[in-house]
N, C-alpha and C positions, 0 to 999 in steps of 0.2 A: 534535549534537542528540539526546537521549534520545526515548524513546517518550512520556513525559509530554510533553516540550516539543512535540514533534511533534503530538500530540493537542490541546494548546492553541493552537497553529497552526491546525490544521485548523479547529476552532471558531470562533477568531477572524476567519478569512478565509471563513467559510460553504463551507470545503472538503468538508464531509459530502455534499453533491451531486457531488462530483468522485471517481469511483471510482479513479483511480489513486493518488490521495493515501492512500486508504482500504488499497490494496494497500501503500502503502510504509510506512504504520504497522504492518500486520500483518508484513512484513518486518523492521522494526526491533525489534518485540516478539519475534519469532523470535530475531532475534540477540542480544539481551540474555537469552535463555533456553538459548541453545546449549549452554553447558558445564553447564547443570543437567539435560538430557534425554538420553536415548540417542541416538546417531548417527542410527540407523535410523529414529527418531520424528521427529528433525529434518529428516533428507531427506524423509520422508513429507509433512510439513507444508510444506517448501520446495516440493514438488512440486505440493502443492494449492495454494501461492499462485501459483506459475507458470501452472497451468491455469487460474486465475480470471482472471489478468492476459490471458492469450490469448484469452479469451473477450470481453473488451473490444473486440476487434478494431479496426478503423479507423473507428468510429462517429464520430469527431471530424473527419473529414475533411469540408473546405469550410465547418467552423465553429471553424475555429483561433482566431480573435480572441475569439470569443463563449466559448468553452471555456477557453483559456488566457490571456487577456487579464487585466491587473491590475483 
């Protein structure tokens, strides 16, 4: 699945309200651009994405069915 397909999936499933899907989209877009950007920039962007992912924390605990359910 490329970033365009992932974005369409996120839209179709109301995933815009699911921050982990947005992180996944950012990772996919970065992966697609990896060969076109300097390695230092790639690593910086990867670190930024990781930091944002860590900020999500465990907000979902106790809400697993609501958040991750179909």
